[in-house]
C-alpha positions in Angstrom: -69.6 -114.1 -26.2 -68.6 -111.2 -28.1 -66.6 -108.6 -26.4 -66.9 -105.0 -26.0 -63.2 -105.4 -27.9 -64.3 -108.0 -30.7 -67.4 -105.0 -30.6 -65.3 -101.8 -31.1 -63.2 -104.3 -33.7 -66.2 -105.2 -35.9 -66.5 -100.8 -35.8 -67.8 -99.9 -39.7 -68.1 -96.5 -40.4 -70.3 -96.5 -43.0 -73.0 -99.1 -41.2 -72.4 -97.5 -37.5 -73.8 -98.9 -34.4 -77.2 -97.7 -33.3 -76.3 -94.6 -31.0 -73.1 -93.7 -33.0 -75.0 -90.8 -35.1 -76.0 -89.6 -31.9 -72.8 -89.2 -29.6 -70.4 -90.6 -31.6 -67.4 -90.1 -28.2 -67.6 -93.4 -26.4 -67.0 -94.8 -29.1 -64.0 -92.7 -30.4 -63.1 -93.2 -26.6 -62.8 -97.2 -27.1 -61.1 -96.7 -30.8 -58.0 -95.0 -29.3 -57.5 -97.2 -26.4 -58.6 -100.5 -28.8 -57.8 -100.3 -32.4 -56.3 -96.8 -33.1 -55.5 -98.3 -36.6 -59.0 -100.1 -38.1 -58.8 -102.0 -41.4 -63.1 -101.6 -43.1 -64.7 -104.3 -45.4 -64.2 -101.9 -48.1 -60.4 -101.6 -47.9 -60.3 -98.0 -46.2 -58.2 -97.5 -42.2 -59.7 -95.3 -39.9 -56.9 -93.5 -38.0 -57.8 -92.2 -34.5 -55.0 -90.6 -32.8 -53.3 -87.6 -32.2 -50.2 -88.2 -33.4 -50.8 -90.4 -36.3 -53.3 -87.4 -37.8 -50.8 -84.7 -37.3 -48.3 -86.7 -39.2 -50.1 -87.2 -42.2 -51.6 -83.8 -42.3 -48.0 -82.2 -42.4 -46.9 -84.9 -44.8 -48.5 -84.0 -48.6 -45.8 -86.7 -50.7 -46.9 -89.7 -49.1 -50.7 -88.8 -48.1 -52.6 -87.3 -51.0 -55.8 -85.0 -50.7 -56.9 -86.2 -54.2 -60.2 -87.8 -54.7 -60.5 -88.4 -58.0 -60.5 -91.8 -57.8 -62.1 -92.4 -54.5 -65.2 -90.4 -55.2 -65.6 -92.4 -58.2 -67.7 -95.0 -57.0 -69.3 -92.7 -54.5 -70.6 -90.2 -56.2 -69.8 -91.2 -60.6 -67.4 -89.9 -63.1 -68.6 -86.0 -64.4 -72.2 -85.7 -62.1 -72.2 -82.7 -60.3 -71.0 -83.7 -56.8 -67.8 -85.5 -58.5 -67.1 -82.1 -60.7 -67.6 -80.3 -57.4 -65.4 -82.5 -54.9 -63.0 -83.0 -56.9 -61.8 -79.5 -58.2 -62.4 -77.7 -54.8 -59.6 -76.5 -52.6 -59.7 -79.4 -49.5 -59.8 -82.1 -52.0 -56.9 -81.2 -54.6 -53.0 -81.5 -54.5 -50.9 -79.4 -56.3 -50.6 -77.0 -58.3 -54.1 -76.6 -58.0 -54.2 -76.8 -54.0 -51.1 -74.2 -54.2 -52.9 -71.3 -56.9 -56.2 -71.3 -55.2 -54.6 -71.3 -51.4 -52.6 -68.6 -52.4 -55.6 -66.6 -53.9 -57.6 -67.1 -50.5 -54.7 -66.6 -48.1 -53.8 -63.3 -49.6 -57.1 -62.1 -49.5 -57.6 -63.2 -45.9 -54.7 -61.0 -44.4 -54.6 -60.0 -40.0 -55.5 -56.7 -41.6 -58.4 -57.4 -44.2 -59.5 -59.6 -41.3 -59.4 -56.5 -38.7 -61.6 -54.7 -41.3 -64.1 -57.2 -41.4 -64.9 -56.7 -37.1 -67.0 -53.7 -37.2 -69.3 -55.3 -40.0 -69.5 -58.9 -37.7 -70.1 -57.2 -34.7 -73.2 -55.3 -36.5 -74.2 -58.4 -38.0 -74.5 -60.3 -34.5 -76.0 -57.0 -32.5 -78.9 -56.6 -35.1 -79.6 -60.8 -34.7 -80.0 -60.1 -30.6 -82.2 -57.2 -31.6 -84.6 -59.0 -33.5 -84.3 -62.3 -31.2 -84.7 -59.9 -28.2 -88.1 -59.4 -29.6 -89.2 -62.8 -29.7 -88.2 -64.0 -26.6 -88.3 -68.1 -27.3 -85.4 -68.8 -30.2 -83.9 -71.1 -32.7 -80.3 -70.9 -32.0 -79.2 -72.0 -35.1 -82.0 -70.1 -37.7 -82.1 -67.1 -35.7 -78.7 -66.8 -34.9 -76.4 -69.4 -35.9 -76.6 -70.3 -39.2 -77.4 -66.6 -40.4 -73.8 -64.8 -39.2 -71.3 -66.9 -41.5 -73.4 -66.4 -44.7 -73.6 -62.5 -44.2 -69.8 -62.9 -43.9 -69.0 -65.1 -46.3 -71.8 -63.7 -48.5 -69.6 -60.4 -48.1 -66.0 -61.7 -48.5 -67.3 -62.9 -52.3 -70.2 -59.7 -52.1 -73.2 -61.2 -53.1 -75.6 -59.5 -53.1 -78.1 -59.5 -49.7 -81.1 -60.3 -51.8 -79.7 -63.1 -53.2 -78.1 -65.1 -50.3 -81.4 -67.0 -49.3 -80.4 -70.7 -51.2 -77.1 -70.4 -50.2 -77.6 -72.4 -47.1 -79.6 -75.2 -48.0 -77.4 -75.6 -51.2 -74.5 -75.9 -49.3 -75.9 -78.6 -46.5 -76.8 -80.5 -49.3 -73.6 -80.6 -50.9 -71.8 -80.9 -47.9 -74.0 -83.8 -46.5 -72.7 -85.5 -49.7 -70.0 -86.6 -48.0 -71.1 -88.5 -45.4 -69.9 -92.1 -45.3 -72.7 -93.3 -46.3 -76.0 -92.0 -48.8 -79.3 -92.6 -49.5 -80.9 -91.9 -53.4 -82.9 -88.9 -52.4 -79.5 -87.7 -50.5 -77.0 -87.9 -53.8 -79.9 -86.4 -56.3 -80.5 -83.7 -53.8 -76.1 -82.8 -53.9 -76.3 -82.7 -57.6 -79.2 -80.6 -58.2 -77.4 -78.2 -55.8 -74.6 -77.6 -57.4 -75.8 -77.5 -60.5 -78.1 -74.9 -59.1 -75.1 -73.1 -57.0 -72.9 -73.0 -60.5 -75.8 -71.2 -63.0 -76.2 -68.7 -60.2 -72.2 -68.3 -60.0 -71.5 -68.0 -63.6 -74.0 -65.1 -63.4 -72.7 -63.5 -60.5 -69.0 -64.2 -62.0 -70.3 -62.4 -65.3 -72.0 -59.8 -63.5 -68.4 -58.7 -61.2 -66.6 -59.7 -64.6 -68.2 -56.4 -65.9 -67.9 -54.4 -63.5 -65.5 -55.5 -60.9 -65.6 -55.2 -57.1 -62.2 -53.6 -54.9 -59.9 -57.2 -54.6 -59.0 -55.6 -51.4 -61.9 -56.5 -49.8 -64.1 -58.8 -52.7 -62.6 -62.0 -52.5 -64.1 -63.3 -56.1 -62.7 -60.3 -58.3 -59.2 -61.6 -56.4 -60.5 -65.4 -57.8 -61.5 -64.1 -61.0 -58.0 -62.0 -61.5 -56.0 -64.5 -60.3 -54.8 -62.5 -58.2 -52.3 -63.6 -55.2 -51.9 -67.1 -57.8 -49.2 -67.6 -60.5 -52.5 -67.7 -62.7 -55.4 -67.6 -63.7 -58.3 -70.3 -62.4 -59.7 -72.1 -65.0 -64.2 -71.5 -65.5 -65.1 -74.8 -63.3 -62.3 -73.8 -61.0 -63.3 -70.7 -60.3 -66.7 -71.5 -60.1 -66.1 -74.6 -58.1 -64.0 -72.6 -55.1 -66.4 -70.3 -54.7 -68.8 -72.8 -53.5 -66.3 -74.3 -51.4 -65.8 -71.1 -49.8 -69.2 -70.4 -49.6 -70.2 -74.1 -48.6 -67.0 -74.4 -46.2 -67.1 -70.7 -44.1 -70.8 -71.6 -43.4 -71.2 -75.1 -42.5 -68.7 -75.1 -39.9 -68.8 -72.0 -38.3 -72.6 -72.3 -37.9 -71.3 -75.8 -35.7 -69.2 -74.2 -34.0 -71.1 -71.0 -32.8 -74.3 -73.9 -32.1 -72.0 -76.3 -30.0 -70.5 -73.6 -27.9 -74.2 -72.2 -26.9 -75.0 -75.5 -26.0 -72.1 -76.6 -24.0 -72.4 -73.8 -22.1 -76.2 -74.0 -20.9 -75.1 -77.7 -20.6 -71.7 -76.9 -18.5 -73.2 -74.4 -16.3 -70.4 -74.0 -13.9 -67.9 -73.6 -17.3 -70.5 -70.5 -18.7 -70.4 -69.2 -15.4 -66.7 -68.8 -15.1 -66.9 -67.2 -18.4 -69.3 -64.7 -17.3 -66.9 -63.3 -14.3 -63.5 -64.0 -17.0 -64.3 -62.5 -20.7 -61.0 -62.9 -21.4 -61.3 -66.4 -21.4 -63.7 -66.2 -24.2 -60.3 -67.2 -26.6 -59.6 -70.6 -24.7 -63.4 -71.4 -24.5 -63.4 -71.3 -28.7 -60.9 -73.5 -27.9 -62.1 -76.1 -25.8 -65.6 -75.9 -27.7 -63.4 -76.5 -31.5 -61.5 -79.5 -29.4 -64.4 -81.3 -27.6 -67.3 -80.6 -30.1 -64.9 -80.5 -33.1 -67.5 -78.8 -36.0 -65.3 -81.4 -38.6 -65.2 -84.9 -37.1 -63.8 -86.6 -39.7 -60.8 -85.8 -42.7 -59.2 -88.4 -45.2 -56.3 -88.9 -47.1 -55.1 -91.5 -49.8 -52.2 -93.6 -49.4 -48.9 -92.4 -52.6 -47.2 -95.7 -51.2 -47.2 -97.7 -49.2 -46.7 -96.5 -45.4 -46.1 -97.6 -42.0 -48.5 -96.2 -39.4 -48.9 -98.1 -35.5 -46.7 -100.6 -36.7 -49.2 -101.7 -39.5 -48.2 -102.0 -43.0 -50.8 -100.0 -45.7 -50.9 -99.8 -49.1 -50.4 -97.5 -51.4 -53.4 -96.1 -52.7 -55.5 -96.8 -49.4 -58.1 -94.7 -48.0 -58.4 -93.4 -44.6 -60.3 -91.7 -42.7 -58.5 -89.8 -40.7 -61.0 -89.1 -37.1 -60.5 -86.0 -36.0 -63.4 -86.3 -33.3 -61.0 -89.2 -31.5 -57.4 -87.3 -32.1 -59.0 -84.6 -30.2 -59.8 -86.5 -27.3 -56.5 -88.7 -27.4 -55.4 -89.0 -23.4 -51.5 -89.1 -25.1 -52.9 -85.2 -25.4 -55.1 -84.1 -23.8 -55.5 -84.0 -20.0 -59.1 -85.8 -18.6 -60.1 -85.2 -22.5 -63.8 -86.2 -21.7 -63.1 -82.9 -19.3 -65.2 -79.3 -21.1 -62.6 -76.9 -19.9 -62.8 -73.6 -21.3 -59.5 -72.8 -19.8 -57.1 -75.3 -21.4 -54.3 -74.4 -22.2 -52.5 -75.7 -24.3 -55.3 -77.1 -26.6 -53.3 -78.6 -29.4 -56.9 -80.0 -31.5 -56.8 -80.8 -34.9 -60.4 -79.3 -35.8 -58.7 -76.7 -38.7 -56.6 -80.4 -39.5 -53.0 -79.2 -40.1 -50.0 -79.0 -42.3 -50.5 -77.7 -46.0 -54.0 -78.5 -45.8 -55.2 -76.2 -42.5 -58.3 -74.8 -42.7 -57.0 -71.2 -44.5 -60.3 -69.5 -42.7 -59.3 -70.6 -39.2 -58.2 -67.1 -38.3 -61.9 -65.4 -39.5 -64.2 -68.3 -38.1 -62.5 -67.9 -34.4 -63.1 -64.4 -34.9 -66.9 -64.7 -35.7 -67.2 -67.6 -32.6 -65.5 -64.5 -30.6 -67.9 -61.9 -31.2 -70.9 -64.3 -31.6 -70.6 -66.0 -28.5 -69.1 -63.3 -25.8 -72.0 -61.0 -27.2 -74.4 -63.4 -26.7 -74.1 -63.4 -23.3 -73.4 -60.4 -22.6 -77.0 -60.0 -24.1 -78.7 -62.8 -22.4 -76.7 -64.3 -19.3 -80.1 -66.4 -18.5 -80.9 -68.0 -21.4 -81.3 -71.8 -21.4 -81.7 -74.4 -24.2 -85.8 -76.0 -23.8 -86.6 -79.1 -24.8 -86.5 -80.1 -28.8 -82.4 -79.9 -29.3 -82.3 -81.6 -33.1 -78.6 -83.0 -33.6 -77.5 -82.7 -37.3 -77.7 -86.0 -38.2 -74.1 -86.3 -39.6 -71.3 -87.9 -38.8 -68.7 -86.0 -40.6 -70.3 -82.6 -39.4 -71.3 -82.1 -36.0 -73.9 -79.8 -35.1 -78.0 -79.3 -34.2 -80.4 -78.7 -36.8 -82.4 -77.0 -33.9 -81.3 -75.4 -30.8 -84.3 -74.1 -29.4 -84.3 -71.4 -26.6 -85.5 -69.4 -24.0 -83.6 -66.1 -23.8 
């Protein structure tokens, strides 16, 4: 007789059981209770407890973000996806990680982000005006996905007329990070990197000929290496521009879409926020915890380590289950409850340690302004039938979210 414990101990992230992609949270709850450190058939290990993830994120000596070895079987050496995902900020260690991060943090200061706020409000209000003329809309296509494309496009000063392909490229490249891929998904990801790379070579050439204001143009800062010890190579420059455009787009789209879906699904919490608009800050933090836009992270052990009484060999790939850690009852009271006033809220939606998301302040600002201004404009909105999940495990969001305003 197979018990629930046996079922969860047989869980394979590369071949998840029916229902997991649609609703992984009951599985996460059982992982935390039964197998917070779980071996996988391919030799990797799932880690789901908050305390373990927090410690791993902070320790860059025993745990590496570098994926030059781990991504060979997945993408093949020298392929477009391999070059991108082993060169970009999120999958690199010092000194590359340090150099690129310094440039980005020097450009995303509180003062710089404050200067972006009027443009963000203008973008959101324009989208709200356009939607008001339709009545029935798709909250992803017509709203959530359009905001970060414009904000990150402005950050790199990508001409507005050239932003059309950015979202599809982003979805294909980040989709290639799923635990398992079809040949078509792999081919789409490779082609997206090649197209993105060709576009950026041309954009960089134009920017070198006519530099922008380094106070507001991150691409000009990246080209000059401002804030770092040395300039980036061409490959480093191109791949980290792709990373900025991808990371800033996908996760923020999911944050806004997830927030509007959750407030629809929990009308008591929506009414609470409408009555007390100052709750928007903790509300956004609770969306990040309850439906984290990024559900999975990875590290590789650089030496033999001990986790939860287990000895794990050097070179082991660890899957960090952010979506489970954010429901850990050792950290969160009533973790299955969506509570927009939850304080404190030590979620790991932005990872942690030296690799904590460099754009977290901007993402939070986008979420707060988008959701609060949407609610002010359309307090009676409702999600209509036909919502479509994104269909991915690593990135949690919606492909379509039809709504009546």
